[in-house]
KOLTI-843997 format. One line per field, with one value per residue (C-alpha): residue number from 1; residue in three letters; x, y, z. Coordinates in nm, 2 decimals. Each point is the difference from the previous one (the first is absolute). Layout:
lumlo [NUM  ...]
baba [ALA  ...]
u [X  ...]
v [Y  ...]
w [Z  ...]
//
This chain:
lumlo [1  2  3  4  5  6  7  8  9  10  11  12  13  14  15  16  17  18  19  20  21  22  23  24  25  26  27  28  29  30  31  32  33  34  35  36  37  38  39  40  41  42  43  44  45  46  47  48  49  50  51  52  53  54  55  56  57  58  59  60  61  62  63  64  65  66  67  68  69  70  71  72  73  74  75  76  77  78  79  80  81  82  83  84  85  86  87  88  89  90  91  92  93  94  95  96  97  98  99  100  101  102  103  104  105  106  107  108  109  110  111  112  113  114  115  116  117  118  119  120  121  122  123  124  125  126  127  128  129  130  131  132  133  134  135  136  137  138  139  140  141  142  143  144  145  146  147  148  149  150  151  152  153  154  155  156  157  158  159  160  161  162  163  164  165  166  167  168  169  170  171  172  173  174  175  176  177  178  179  180  181  182  183  184  185  186  187  188  189  190  191  192  193  194  195  196  197  198  199  200  201  202  203  204  205  206  207  208  209  210  211  212  213  214  215  216  217  218  219  220  221  222  223  224  225  226  227  228  229  230  231  232  233  234  235  236  237  238  239  240  241  242  243  244  245  246  247  248  249  250  251  252  253  254  255  256  257  258  259  260  261  262  263  264  265  266  267  268  269  270  271  272  273  274  275  276  277  278  279  280  281  282  283  284  285  286  287  288  289  290  291  292  293  294  295  296  297  298  299  300  301  302  303  304  305  306  307  308  309  310  311  312  313  314  315  316  317  318  319  320  321  322  323  324  325  326  327  328  329  330  331  332  333  334  335  336  337  338  339  340  341  342  343  344  345  346  347  348  349  350  351  352  353  354  355  356  357  358  359  360  361  362  363  364  365  366  367  368  369  370  371  372  373  374  375  376  377  378  379  380  381  382  383  384  385  386  387  388  389  390  391  392  393  394  395  396  397  398  399  400  401  402  403  404  405  406  407  408  409  410  411  412  413  414  415  416  417  418  419  420  421  422  423  424  425  426  427  428  429  430  431  432  433  434  435  436  437  438  439  440  441  442  443  444  445  446  447  448  449  450  451  452  453  454  455  456  457  458  459  460  461  462  463  464  465  466  467  468  469  470  471  472  473  474  475  476  477  478  479  480  481  482  483  484  485  486  487  488  489  490  491  492  493  494  495  496  497  498  499  500  501  502  503  504  505  506  507  508  509  510  511  512  513  514  515  516  517  518  519  520  521  522  523  524  525  526  527  528  529  530  531  532  533  534  535  536  537  538  539  540  541  542  543  544  545  546  547  548  549  550  551  552  553  554  555  556  557  558  559  560  561  562  563  564  565  566  567  568  569  570  571  572  573  574  575  576  577  578  579  580  581  582  583  584  585  586  587  588  589  590  591  592  593]
baba [MET  LYS  THR  LEU  SER  TYR  ALA  ILE  ILE  LEU  LEU  ILE  CYS  LEU  CYS  SER  LEU  THR  SER  PRO  ALA  GLN  THR  ALA  ASN  ASN  THR  TRP  ALA  VAL  LYS  PHE  SER  ASN  GLY  ILE  VAL  TYR  ARG  TYR  GLN  PRO  ASN  ILE  ASN  ASN  LEU  THR  GLY  LYS  GLY  TRP  GLU  TYR  SER  ASN  SER  ILE  ILE  LEU  HIS  GLY  MET  GLU  LYS  VAL  TYR  ASN  ASP  VAL  PRO  ASP  SER  ALA  GLN  TYR  LEU  ASN  TYR  ILE  GLN  ALA  TYR  VAL  ASP  ALA  TYR  VAL  ASN  SER  SER  GLY  VAL  ILE  SER  PRO  THR  ILE  THR  THR  SER  THR  ALA  THR  LEU  ASP  LYS  ALA  HIS  PRO  GLY  LEU  CYS  CYS  LEU  PHE  LEU  TYR  GLU  LYS  THR  GLY  LEU  LEU  LYS  TYR  LYS  THR  ALA  ALA  THR  PHE  LEU  ARG  ASN  ILE  PHE  VAL  GLY  ALA  SER  ALA  THR  TYR  PRO  LYS  THR  ALA  VAL  GLY  GLY  ILE  PHE  TRP  HIS  LYS  ASN  ASN  GLY  SER  TYR  ASN  ASP  ILE  ILE  LEU  ILE  ASP  GLY  MET  TYR  MET  LEU  HIS  PRO  PHE  LEU  VAL  LYS  TYR  GLY  SER  MET  PHE  ASN  ASP  ASN  ASP  ALA  ILE  ASP  THR  ALA  VAL  ASN  GLN  VAL  LEU  TYR  VAL  TYR  ASN  GLN  LEU  TYR  ASP  PRO  THR  LYS  HIS  LEU  ILE  LYS  HIS  ALA  TRP  ASN  PRO  THR  LYS  THR  GLN  SER  TRP  ALA  ASP  PRO  VAL  THR  GLY  ASN  SER  SER  GLU  VAL  TRP  SER  ARG  GLY  MET  GLY  TRP  PHE  THR  MET  ALA  LEU  VAL  ASP  MET  LEU  LYS  TYR  LEU  PRO  ALA  SER  HIS  PRO  ARG  ARG  GLY  GLU  LEU  LEU  THR  ALA  LEU  ALA  ASN  LEU  ALA  ILE  GLY  ILE  GLN  THR  TYR  GLN  ASP  PRO  ALA  THR  GLY  LEU  TRP  TYR  GLN  VAL  VAL  ASP  ARG  GLY  THR  SER  LEU  THR  ASN  ASN  TYR  LEU  GLU  THR  SER  GLY  SER  SER  MET  PHE  VAL  TYR  ALA  LEU  LYS  THR  ALA  ALA  ASP  SER  GLY  TRP  ILE  SER  SER  THR  TYR  LEU  SER  VAL  ALA  GLN  GLN  ALA  TRP  ASP  TYR  LEU  LYS  ASP  VAL  THR  HIS  ALA  LYS  ILE  ASP  ILE  TYR  PRO  SER  ASP  GLY  TYR  PRO  ARG  ILE  ASN  GLY  PHE  ALA  PRO  ALA  MET  SER  VAL  GLN  THR  SER  ALA  ALA  ASN  TYR  VAL  GLN  ALA  ALA  TYR  GLN  PRO  VAL  SER  VAL  PRO  GLY  THR  THR  HIS  PRO  HIS  GLY  TYR  ALA  GLY  ILE  LEU  MET  ALA  ALA  SER  VAL  MET  GLU  PHE  PRO  LEU  LEU  GLY  VAL  LEU  PRO  VAL  ASN  PHE  LEU  ASN  VAL  SER  ALA  VAL  GLN  ASN  ASP  ASN  SER  VAL  GLN  VAL  LEU  TRP  GLU  ASN  GLY  ASP  ASP  SER  GLN  VAL  ASP  TYR  TYR  THR  ILE  GLU  LYS  GLY  ILE  ASN  GLY  LYS  ASP  PHE  THR  ALA  ALA  GLY  THR  VAL  GLN  SER  ASN  GLN  SER  ALA  LYS  TYR  GLN  TRP  VAL  ASP  SER  ASN  TYR  LEU  ASP  LYS  THR  THR  VAL  TYR  TYR  ARG  ILE  LYS  ALA  VAL  SER  LEU  ASN  GLY  THR  ILE  THR  TYR  SER  SER  VAL  MET  ILE  ILE  LYS  SER  ARG  PRO  ALA  ASN  THR  VAL  ALA  TRP  VAL  GLN  VAL  ALA  PRO  ASN  PRO  VAL  LYS  ASN  ARG  LEU  VAL  ASN  VAL  ILE  LEU  ASN  LYS  LEU  TYR  THR  GLY  SER  TYR  SER  ILE  SER  ILE  MET  THR  ALA  ASP  GLY  ALA  MET  VAL  THR  LYS  LYS  GLN  VAL  MET  VAL  ALA  GLY  MET  SER  GLN  ILE  ILE  GLU  SER  ILE  LYS  LEU  PRO  ALA  LEU  ASN  LYS  GLY  VAL  TYR  TYR  LEU  VAL  VAL  GLN  GLY  ASN  ASP  ASN  ASP  TYR  LYS  THR  SER  ASN  LYS  ILE  PHE  ILE  ASN]
u [15.34  -0.13  -0.27  -0.19  -0.07  -0.36  -0.07  0.08  -0.20  -0.24  0.00  -0.04  -0.26  -0.15  0.04  -0.14  -0.33  -0.05  0.14  0.00  0.43  0.11  0.22  0.19  -0.22  -0.27  0.17  -0.11  0.42  -0.04  -0.33  0.06  0.41  -0.15  -0.29  0.26  0.21  -0.34  -0.12  0.28  0.24  0.30  0.12  -0.15  0.06  -0.30  -0.19  0.18  0.19  0.28  0.30  0.28  -0.16  -0.08  -0.39  0.06  0.25  -0.16  -0.29  0.30  0.18  -0.31  -0.02  0.34  -0.07  -0.30  0.28  0.18  -0.22  -0.18  0.36  -0.14  -0.19  0.26  -0.28  0.04  0.41  -0.08  -0.22  0.20  0.33  -0.22  -0.07  0.39  0.13  -0.23  0.19  0.37  0.19  0.24  0.24  -0.13  -0.04  -0.37  -0.17  -0.11  0.31  -0.03  0.20  0.00  -0.13  -0.28  -0.02  -0.19  -0.05  -0.31  0.20  0.24  -0.27  0.02  0.34  -0.14  -0.16  0.37  0.15  -0.33  0.05  0.47  -0.13  -0.23  0.23  0.30  0.08  0.28  -0.23  -0.24  0.31  0.10  -0.34  -0.01  0.39  -0.12  -0.30  0.20  0.31  -0.33  0.00  0.28  0.40  0.28  -0.21  -0.33  -0.09  -0.37  -0.14  -0.07  -0.12  0.26  -0.13  0.05  0.12  -0.28  -0.18  -0.27  -0.28  0.06  0.23  -0.25  0.02  -0.37  0.10  0.35  0.08  -0.32  0.03  -0.29  -0.01  -0.12  0.35  0.12  -0.13  0.02  0.43  0.11  -0.10  0.18  0.33  -0.02  -0.09  0.30  0.25  -0.09  0.05  0.34  0.19  -0.10  0.01  -0.01  -0.33  -0.15  0.16  -0.16  -0.38  0.06  0.09  -0.31  -0.25  0.10  0.00  -0.31  -0.15  0.13  -0.13  -0.31  -0.10  -0.26  0.05  -0.36  -0.19  0.29  -0.03  0.16  -0.08  0.06  0.24  0.21  0.14  0.37  0.02  -0.37  -0.19  -0.26  -0.36  -0.01  0.30  -0.01  0.20  0.16  0.12  -0.12  -0.20  -0.31  -0.26  -0.25  0.10  -0.09  -0.07  0.17  0.29  0.05  -0.07  0.27  0.25  -0.09  0.03  0.38  0.09  -0.10  0.17  0.26  0.06  -0.01  0.29  0.20  0.26  -0.02  0.33  -0.10  0.04  -0.38  -0.21  -0.09  -0.13  -0.21  -0.11  -0.10  -0.18  -0.15  -0.18  -0.11  -0.18  -0.21  -0.13  -0.14  -0.13  -0.18  -0.09  -0.21  -0.12  -0.38  -0.17  -0.30  0.20  0.40  0.05  0.15  -0.15  0.16  0.09  0.18  -0.11  -0.32  -0.24  -0.31  0.03  0.15  -0.33  0.05  0.30  -0.01  0.13  0.28  0.11  0.37  0.11  -0.18  0.13  0.35  0.00  -0.15  0.30  0.27  -0.18  0.01  0.34  0.18  -0.20  0.10  0.33  -0.04  0.09  -0.32  -0.22  -0.23  -0.28  -0.03  -0.03  -0.38  -0.02  0.10  -0.23  -0.31  0.10  0.06  -0.31  -0.20  0.17  0.01  -0.41  -0.20  -0.31  0.19  0.12  0.29  0.13  -0.31  0.03  0.07  -0.30  0.14  0.24  -0.01  0.32  0.00  0.03  0.11  -0.27  0.05  0.30  0.13  0.12  0.37  0.04  0.30  0.01  -0.38  -0.01  -0.31  -0.13  -0.31  0.20  0.08  -0.38  -0.08  -0.18  0.28  0.16  -0.27  0.07  -0.01  0.01  0.14  0.04  -0.16  0.26  0.36  0.05  0.27  0.00  -0.32  0.18  0.33  -0.10  -0.27  0.28  0.21  -0.25  -0.03  0.25  0.08  -0.38  0.01  0.34  0.15  -0.31  -0.14  0.29  0.23  0.36  0.15  0.35  0.31  0.27  0.31  0.36  -0.07  0.33  0.15  0.37  0.17  0.27  0.19  -0.27  -0.29  -0.18  -0.12  -0.33  -0.08  -0.31  -0.13  -0.35  -0.07  -0.29  -0.04  -0.24  -0.26  0.21  -0.03  0.29  0.21  0.02  0.34  -0.06  0.19  -0.03  0.24  -0.15  -0.16  -0.39  -0.09  0.16  -0.01  0.07  0.35  -0.04  -0.18  0.08  -0.24  -0.03  0.14  -0.14  0.39  -0.05  0.35  0.01  0.27  -0.03  0.25  0.00  0.22  -0.09  0.08  0.24  0.23  -0.07  -0.37  -0.19  -0.23  -0.32  -0.08  -0.28  -0.19  -0.37  -0.15  -0.28  -0.24  -0.10  -0.38  0.16  0.05  0.32  0.26  0.27  0.35  0.16  0.19  0.33  0.29  0.34  0.13  0.14  0.41  0.27  0.19  0.32  -0.13  -0.05  -0.15  0.14  0.05  0.28  0.14  0.39  0.10  -0.17  0.06  -0.06  0.28  -0.03  -0.33  0.04  -0.21  0.11  -0.31  0.11  -0.34  0.10  -0.16  -0.38  -0.20  -0.03  -0.19  -0.08  0.14  -0.05  0.30  -0.06  0.13  -0.28  0.07  -0.10  -0.32  -0.09  0.09  0.12  0.36  0.07  -0.12  0.06  -0.06  0.24  -0.02  0.12  0.13  -0.09  0.18  0.33  0.16  0.01  0.09  -0.22  0.17  -0.19  0.07  -0.20  -0.01  0.07  -0.12  0.05  0.16  -0.22  -0.18  -0.16  -0.15  0.02  -0.26  -0.03  -0.29  -0.11  -0.22  -0.17  -0.04  0.15  0.33  0.03  0.27  0.11  0.35  0.12  0.29  0.16  0.12  0.28]
v [12.04  -0.09  -0.20  0.04  -0.25  -0.20  0.14  0.39  -0.05  -0.12  0.30  0.24  -0.16  0.00  0.42  0.03  -0.20  0.23  0.36  0.16  0.06  0.25  0.18  0.31  0.18  -0.05  0.15  0.29  0.12  -0.07  0.17  0.33  -0.01  0.03  0.27  0.25  -0.09  0.08  0.30  0.18  0.05  0.09  -0.12  0.02  0.37  0.04  -0.06  0.18  0.28  -0.02  -0.03  -0.22  -0.07  -0.28  0.10  -0.18  -0.26  -0.15  -0.14  -0.08  -0.20  -0.21  -0.11  -0.08  -0.24  -0.14  -0.02  -0.20  -0.29  0.11  -0.01  -0.04  0.34  0.23  0.28  0.04  0.03  0.21  0.22  0.02  0.18  0.14  0.20  0.05  0.00  0.37  0.11  -0.15  0.03  -0.25  0.11  -0.02  0.36  0.09  0.26  0.29  -0.06  -0.08  0.20  -0.03  0.35  -0.19  -0.41  -0.11  -0.35  -0.08  0.07  -0.23  -0.29  -0.06  -0.11  -0.33  0.05  0.06  -0.32  -0.20  0.11  -0.06  -0.32  -0.13  0.16  0.05  0.35  0.26  0.26  -0.12  -0.07  0.35  0.15  -0.19  0.08  0.36  -0.02  -0.20  0.23  0.28  -0.15  -0.23  0.10  0.21  0.24  0.00  0.28  -0.06  0.16  -0.26  0.10  0.11  -0.32  -0.32  0.07  -0.08  0.19  0.27  -0.14  0.30  0.24  0.29  0.22  -0.12  -0.36  0.12  -0.24  -0.20  -0.44  -0.08  -0.41  -0.02  0.14  -0.31  -0.22  0.30  0.02  -0.32  -0.29  0.13  0.06  -0.36  -0.17  0.22  -0.08  -0.44  0.09  0.18  -0.04  0.27  0.02  0.35  0.00  -0.30  0.12  0.33  -0.14  -0.22  0.24  0.30  -0.29  -0.16  0.36  0.10  -0.32  0.07  0.32  -0.03  -0.34  -0.02  -0.30  -0.05  -0.02  -0.19  0.28  0.27  0.37  0.21  0.29  0.16  0.33  0.00  0.40  0.00  0.28  -0.14  0.01  -0.36  -0.06  -0.13  0.27  -0.27  -0.30  0.23  -0.31  0.04  -0.15  -0.19  -0.39  0.08  -0.29  0.08  0.16  -0.31  -0.24  0.15  -0.01  -0.41  -0.06  0.18  -0.27  -0.31  0.18  0.11  -0.36  -0.15  0.15  0.04  -0.29  -0.26  0.12  0.38  0.05  0.18  -0.17  -0.22  0.35  0.08  -0.40  0.13  0.32  -0.23  -0.22  0.26  0.20  -0.36  -0.01  0.34  -0.02  -0.38  0.20  0.30  -0.23  0.11  -0.38  0.06  0.01  -0.02  0.35  0.30  0.34  0.35  0.08  -0.36  -0.04  0.26  -0.26  0.13  0.20  0.21  0.25  -0.08  -0.25  -0.22  -0.34  0.12  -0.20  0.05  0.01  -0.35  -0.08  0.02  -0.12  -0.33  0.02  0.02  -0.27  -0.26  0.11  -0.01  -0.34  -0.15  0.05  -0.12  0.32  0.01  -0.30  -0.14  0.07  0.36  -0.19  -0.02  0.41  0.01  -0.23  0.17  0.33  -0.07  -0.23  0.31  0.21  -0.16  -0.11  0.22  -0.02  0.23  0.23  0.05  -0.11  0.10  0.03  0.33  0.01  0.25  -0.29  -0.32  -0.01  0.00  0.27  0.01  0.18  0.14  0.16  0.28  0.31  0.15  0.18  0.03  0.06  0.07  0.19  -0.27  -0.28  0.16  0.23  -0.36  -0.07  0.35  0.14  0.00  -0.35  -0.20  -0.30  -0.02  -0.21  -0.01  0.05  0.38  0.14  0.05  -0.23  -0.31  -0.13  -0.17  -0.23  -0.01  -0.24  -0.19  -0.12  -0.06  -0.20  -0.19  -0.14  -0.11  -0.18  -0.17  -0.07  -0.27  -0.19  -0.22  -0.37  0.26  0.02  0.31  0.00  0.16  0.11  -0.02  0.07  0.08  0.15  0.01  -0.11  0.14  -0.31  0.10  -0.02  -0.20  0.11  -0.18  -0.02  -0.11  0.01  -0.15  -0.03  -0.08  -0.23  -0.15  -0.27  0.20  0.10  -0.13  0.13  0.32  0.19  0.19  0.36  0.24  0.36  0.29  0.27  -0.11  0.03  -0.28  -0.33  -0.32  -0.37  -0.13  -0.35  -0.20  -0.16  -0.29  0.02  -0.31  0.14  0.04  0.35  0.13  0.04  0.14  0.03  0.13  0.20  -0.05  0.23  0.32  0.20  0.24  0.40  -0.03  0.12  -0.32  -0.04  -0.32  -0.12  -0.33  -0.07  -0.24  -0.19  -0.23  -0.34  0.21  0.25  0.26  0.20  0.17  0.26  0.01  0.37  0.10  -0.05  0.14  0.00  0.32  0.06  0.04  0.14  -0.20  -0.21  0.09  -0.32  0.01  -0.24  -0.06  -0.17  -0.13  0.05  -0.27  -0.24  -0.15  0.28  0.06  0.15  0.05  0.28  0.01  0.16  0.13  0.08  0.17  0.04  0.24  -0.01  0.28  0.29  0.01  -0.16  -0.41  -0.24  -0.22  -0.28  -0.26  -0.35  -0.31  -0.33  -0.04  0.39  0.18  0.34  0.04  0.39  0.21  0.31  0.33  0.12  0.26  -0.01  0.25  -0.23  -0.22  0.03  -0.22  0.02  -0.20  -0.06  -0.16  -0.18  -0.10  -0.38  -0.04  -0.38  -0.27  -0.35  -0.17  -0.06  0.13  0.35  0.22  0.37  0.14  0.37  0.14  0.35  0.16  0.08  -0.33  -0.03  -0.23  -0.31  -0.27  -0.22  -0.14  -0.28  0.11  -0.25  0.05  -0.28]
w [-1.20  0.35  0.15  0.28  0.25  0.04  0.30  -0.12  -0.31  0.21  0.23  -0.25  -0.13  0.36  0.00  -0.39  0.15  0.28  -0.14  -0.37  -0.05  0.11  -0.30  -0.01  -0.19  0.21  0.31  0.15  -0.04  -0.36  -0.06  0.18  -0.16  -0.35  0.08  0.11  -0.31  -0.23  0.24  0.03  -0.35  -0.11  0.37  0.36  0.04  -0.19  0.33  0.25  -0.20  0.25  -0.20  0.15  0.37  0.17  -0.08  -0.35  0.13  0.28  -0.25  -0.25  0.26  0.09  -0.41  0.02  0.29  -0.26  -0.21  0.17  -0.02  -0.34  -0.15  -0.32  -0.02  -0.20  0.03  0.40  -0.05  -0.31  0.18  0.28  -0.26  -0.16  0.31  0.10  -0.33  0.02  0.26  -0.02  -0.33  -0.20  0.24  0.35  0.03  0.21  -0.16  0.13  0.21  0.37  0.26  0.41  -0.02  -0.26  0.17  0.20  0.15  -0.24  -0.31  0.09  -0.01  -0.44  0.10  0.05  -0.36  -0.10  0.20  -0.17  -0.38  0.10  0.08  -0.28  -0.30  0.15  -0.17  0.24  -0.03  0.25  0.25  -0.09  0.08  0.30  0.14  -0.04  0.21  0.25  0.02  0.12  0.35  0.05  0.00  -0.01  -0.25  0.15  0.17  0.02  0.33  0.32  0.35  0.28  0.18  -0.10  -0.36  -0.14  -0.35  -0.07  -0.17  -0.23  -0.10  -0.06  0.29  0.14  0.11  0.25  0.26  -0.17  0.04  -0.15  0.06  -0.40  -0.06  0.09  -0.29  -0.26  0.06  0.21  -0.19  -0.32  0.18  0.16  -0.41  -0.09  0.27  -0.05  -0.38  -0.01  0.36  0.12  0.34  0.11  -0.16  0.19  0.29  -0.05  -0.02  0.27  0.26  -0.07  -0.06  0.34  0.16  -0.13  0.13  0.33  0.02  -0.12  0.09  0.30  0.17  0.20  -0.33  -0.18  -0.31  -0.15  0.05  -0.35  0.04  0.21  0.01  0.24  0.06  0.05  -0.15  -0.22  0.20  -0.03  0.19  0.35  0.24  0.15  -0.29  -0.34  -0.09  -0.16  0.24  -0.33  -0.16  -0.37  -0.19  -0.29  0.10  0.24  -0.27  -0.23  0.27  0.11  -0.34  -0.09  0.28  -0.18  -0.30  0.17  0.11  -0.23  -0.20  0.35  0.06  0.23  0.22  0.05  0.28  0.10  -0.18  0.30  0.07  -0.28  0.03  0.38  -0.11  -0.26  0.27  0.19  -0.21  -0.12  0.32  0.03  -0.38  0.07  0.31  -0.13  -0.32  -0.06  0.12  -0.21  -0.31  0.04  -0.09  0.18  0.09  -0.13  0.40  0.00  0.40  0.02  -0.15  -0.01  0.37  -0.26  -0.19  -0.43  0.03  -0.23  -0.18  -0.17  -0.31  -0.11  0.35  0.04  -0.32  0.05  0.44  -0.30  -0.20  0.29  0.26  -0.32  -0.11  0.40  0.04  -0.31  0.02  0.39  0.19  0.16  0.07  -0.21  0.19  -0.13  -0.35  0.07  0.13  -0.31  -0.17  0.14  -0.09  -0.39  -0.01  0.13  -0.25  -0.29  0.07  -0.27  0.18  0.26  -0.24  0.07  -0.37  -0.22  -0.37  -0.16  -0.26  -0.28  -0.05  0.21  0.16  0.35  0.27  0.35  0.27  0.34  0.02  0.20  -0.21  0.02  0.29  0.27  0.39  0.17  0.32  0.10  -0.05  -0.10  -0.27  -0.15  -0.07  -0.12  -0.26  -0.22  0.08  -0.05  -0.24  -0.35  -0.27  -0.34  -0.33  0.02  0.23  0.05  0.22  -0.02  0.30  0.03  -0.34  0.17  0.27  -0.15  -0.22  0.28  0.19  -0.34  -0.12  0.24  0.12  -0.37  -0.06  -0.05  -0.15  0.14  0.00  -0.18  0.24  -0.09  -0.22  0.22  -0.22  0.21  -0.11  -0.35  -0.20  -0.38  -0.03  -0.30  -0.09  -0.29  -0.34  0.26  0.32  0.28  0.11  0.36  0.27  0.27  0.11  0.35  -0.12  -0.33  0.05  -0.21  -0.31  -0.33  -0.15  -0.02  -0.31  -0.06  -0.13  -0.15  -0.13  -0.09  0.13  0.32  -0.08  -0.33  0.05  -0.22  0.15  -0.03  0.17  0.23  0.34  0.11  0.34  0.19  0.38  0.08  0.07  -0.17  -0.39  -0.28  -0.31  -0.31  -0.26  -0.25  -0.22  0.21  -0.20  0.14  0.01  -0.01  0.27  0.09  0.23  0.15  0.25  0.07  -0.11  0.34  -0.17  0.26  -0.04  -0.01  -0.28  0.22  -0.06  0.22  -0.12  0.18  0.05  -0.35  -0.03  -0.27  -0.14  -0.12  -0.29  0.03  -0.22  -0.23  0.15  0.39  0.19  0.33  0.28  0.38  0.13  0.33  0.13  0.12  0.00  0.23  0.24  0.20  0.32  0.03  -0.33  -0.28  -0.30  -0.22  -0.35  -0.19  -0.36  -0.24  0.20  -0.10  0.24  0.28  0.36  0.05  0.27  0.04  0.23  0.20  0.03  0.15  -0.25  0.15  -0.05  0.34  -0.06  0.20  -0.07  -0.24  -0.16  -0.23  -0.31  -0.24  -0.34  -0.26  -0.32  -0.27  0.30  0.24  0.37  0.23  0.36  0.37  0.17  0.31  0.14  0.31  0.12  -0.14  -0.09  -0.30  -0.27  -0.36  0.07  -0.25  -0.11  -0.14  -0.23  -0.04  -0.17  0.22  -0.41  0.00  -0.38  0.17  0.25  -0.04  0.31  0.03  0.17  0.33  0.20  0.32  0.10]
//
């Protein structure tokens, strides 16, 4: 095991004299998550009764972020899975069936739970369900209605939301599309999300206040729509909270090379200015109607939007997308929220778990500022209501303000893959910074859910590791994942990798011909891969992309793909073929003379 330097030990000792040790169990993130699991059984729909819809999945998405920080808490994974499995069968079919006429942006949000479960279990049914949701909105067969101007998805397709765009909806669908696109090399999904979010931002952004209005009606038929712009008049706390969270969650998965990434960063930076400007100086929170303050009768400090601003600012500042000076803005709000003397968080006496108070109930666009704070929309608390928004906001804020725990750097798994070589499997991974990782355990299973330890690799701070499973038996589907154990015993898991079973006497392989390459033409032979989409990449020895191509493979056949290379220097390059299901990856050296 590693030893800590004397200086680090001294620092830890000094910290322990001044404050109690921070553990996962005494965080609000874990306390709220445990309370939700306790209160609402057999799954979160027992709270809302909304079925396959965002009201349920926004809570689970917050719990997912807690799970990512406390990955050994299997109850959170099981709880998320219990909800999704209540609606998604073993073939990945969502029931009740969602059609274009019954679809809404709100019904797309549970797709994030599907992507999370696919990452953690590798079970294909979750990808199938996510792909079904993606296809409602993106692709040649997508017919979901859009505005005639701008081509923006209506919030709902139920007759009462025709040509109505809410900034809430940018959170319900668009981060899902970007994450889906990142996971499965789907540029159409990414571009659709980015283009729509930026169009809505440019339409509704108020550059004088650095805030964004709640809604847009391009046909100007709604009573709240400005007769010239079609925009609504007010800045609603939670609506703007949804939108800023959408920006940071999209940026997490958006490729660094995306041509419009800079515009998203600019939008985020502009809104951060407005968030800071209209922060209540006494409490650090934000008002229900953000820019009206106490000048609006019955306006109140609203906790769900405030929590979302905390999440967005902290995530953005930690990621280097906005100035680190915004960390103090987030911290002031969080300090007020978590202080039980202010009664925004307190303990519900009937079960001993915490509740969040002071958040707006569900609402749509209002015709005036006064209507946003009318009696029906005064703040409420949980439990005792069917409003999940308070839970979602506090979980999002807690997931970034309380983790990583003091002195523990996050494990960042990179380029995790499992490659079959005859009767063995090579598991490879990288870690961006494993200075506080003690060792890695490679775990193995046959169902994507239950795993046992198969091997251990000691951390050596090389950042690149490999392990070979010599006991792999061909024709067997096996799931692998990597458990990183830090110096203080905390655990982080990688995504799940799959090696699929294959019929007898069928060996998958990839070959380049000719090699060395002649006349800049690369012929790639793909032999007996599974049916699906694969990416073929040509890369330099230091990992820079030269060219990339997507191909479809009909299972167990052999195909030849020809790729014309640009003019390149002589030397060694690499051909990387990877399945979009992450169930196949291989790398071959190629030579250019």
